[in-house]
C-alpha positions in Angstrom: 122.3 -107.7 99.8 119.9 -110.6 100.4 117.4 -108.2 101.9 117.6 -106.0 98.9 117.1 -108.9 96.5 114.1 -110.1 98.5 112.5 -106.7 98.3 113.3 -106.4 94.6 111.8 -109.8 93.8 108.7 -109.0 95.9 108.4 -105.7 93.8 108.7 -107.7 90.6 106.0 -110.1 91.8 103.7 -107.3 92.8 104.2 -105.6 89.4 103.3 -108.9 87.7 100.2 -109.1 89.7 98.8 -105.7 88.8 95.3 -105.5 87.6 95.9 -103.0 84.8 95.5 -102.6 81.1 98.3 -104.4 79.2 99.6 -101.0 77.9 100.3 -100.1 81.5 101.1 -103.4 83.1 103.8 -104.8 80.7 106.0 -101.8 80.4 105.9 -101.5 84.2 106.8 -105.2 84.7 109.6 -104.9 82.1 110.9 -101.7 83.8 111.0 -103.3 87.2 112.6 -106.4 85.8 115.3 -104.3 84.1 116.0 -102.4 87.3 116.4 -105.7 89.1 118.7 -107.0 86.3 120.8 -103.8 86.3 121.1 -103.8 90.1 122.1 -107.5 90.1 124.9 -106.7 87.6 126.0 -103.9 90.0 126.0 -106.3 92.9 128.1 -108.9 90.9 130.5 -106.1 90.0 130.9 -104.8 93.5 130.7 -107.9 95.7 131.8 -110.7 93.4 134.4 -108.8 91.3 132.7 -110.0 88.1 133.3 -107.1 85.7 132.3 -108.8 82.4 128.7 -107.5 82.6 129.5 -103.9 83.4 128.8 -102.8 79.9 125.1 -103.7 80.4 124.5 -101.8 83.6 123.7 -98.4 82.1 121.8 -99.5 79.0 119.5 -101.7 81.1 119.0 -99.0 83.7 118.1 -96.4 81.0 115.8 -98.8 79.2 114.1 -99.5 82.6 113.5 -95.8 83.1 112.1 -95.5 79.6 109.8 -98.5 80.2 108.6 -97.1 83.5 107.9 -93.7 81.9 105.9 -95.3 79.2 103.8 -97.1 81.8 103.1 -93.9 83.6 102.2 -92.1 80.4 99.9 -94.9 79.4 98.3 -94.8 82.9 97.6 -91.1 82.5 95.8 -91.7 79.2 92.2 -92.9 79.3 
């Protein structure tokens, strides 16, 4: 789990360091951050038996996918 978290935070840092237009960069950073948040909630649920945040798992995951899709669509536009 620690290895996964390290890779996830590295990915978030790499996304924040992107040299891209704001219309591409910020939806991408938000999407990666939301994936990290959703996966952290899953880890708490599975490994720490903390179930109070379960209602946020799917909404944050879906919002992350939408944000990443918006970033990809903005990247394909010139």
